[in-house]
Steps between C-alpha positions, in 0.01 A plus 500: 500500500402821316746702296479785752596268786852435367576838349768728646372751750337802337430328168132492404383220272146639493570799274675481163824690447642636178825304534331165559246551219794577270674187619195289415459661158863415420460137607662535842417315821535779756132588512190401694143400425377858534752620239401228255130569553557871444696437179218284363238756602690777325532283190123441497436875522777597258592215266872492433583689820780253577689589183623845609713340770668283239539799266675688777731210591613469140558875472719488810716224356542688170588823680759330722662331200510835317664678792747220544597543135562869576739401780273561800590259780312645799128451554278636777151352479233680702184301572655171396218279624561127534778313315394381157641336192737744333589709805713805427818344639450193278460710184768755592763230552745405776718805441213736585405635842130496587309625803132414532274717716147428616284605793353151540709299750390171344621607154831613646551178697431291189758700303752472781459124496547488123808722525660336804798374298522805273746769607411740217126530571301581812148585614390754759173620642418859410209734437505641146332820622815573706785500248748662737473213747558244225792690348664527843458132584842346570434211262424745218795727575727198539404335172404785265761751385302812414801647322442243227185442290211328674182350357212615719222244453147613587283262306127446543506640853432874492129432450518390863613852597219749551496852360526622859843332527603673175669245270681780312665605824598141573661446160672838526654418837631169370634674188696766689807292605524302175805555284471614139438197282266346754160380377145485627306188400134568572165343424157587629145369485271725298130547433524666161400193300212396728134571441303687770339170603841332528638791702211470743543122530875536551452766766265279699735202472806702600328598825551141616879524475705585807666781304300788348529527121526827305488455124660778295502605136786535253558870569530436874733204449716703261532773765664245730801508265574866577879538517554200272530484122252244372648232279316407183218411463397707805214406730309224323299188572743260668521243215586783257816602686780361282341158439739214435241258363146502359239586761125502547313827472570692822232497766552874543513458876874563537696805388877471505812694420868547573671833557868601527632760741713744297 
């Protein structure tokens, strides 16, 4: 029996998806042959292309631990992807409330299964380009108190939002209801450190993904923090954001930062 034959209706195993490629890069099992083949192809075109996913995952864990130390206990993760080692609710602790949001029904169903016995975390299906719909979802309004600080997590996903959908608008609409003391945790794929040949190779490879990819530079990523005060050290390569251990030279593929709403 082929993989496609036993997949849930509407799930295509013949085209790689960002979430499943991430899952494979992080050692997960929720991926298919096409995702693994794509990951290896990308690695052959751009050696080390699997490392940015790991850099991002480590940044997320550091950021969550930092916000927890500041007393933040509410986390809203947009574009959560598939469950992985070191999920936000695991790092944030049992006294934290976490809502995961993704547009992929398979990612959401996997999270719901993981969280079935967890009353302080939930997962819903939602389109990041429509913040109002997500913010009005009864699960979100029932679990997140917007009168208290919230950590808005938008990590390594806005490159999947086209310029036409206006990522600055999206972040701004999510920012609007957040209480003072809330934080934006954001990371983004970038092209600034790539050579012209690498940019061309990456562009051709990204065309195979289900989701379109828009790489942005540091100035554009920094603009996404409008309305937030950037914490030191600002928008930097992901491994350089408050490292807690020695790290390899950054790949330069991932820019990351954390901002506080005044």
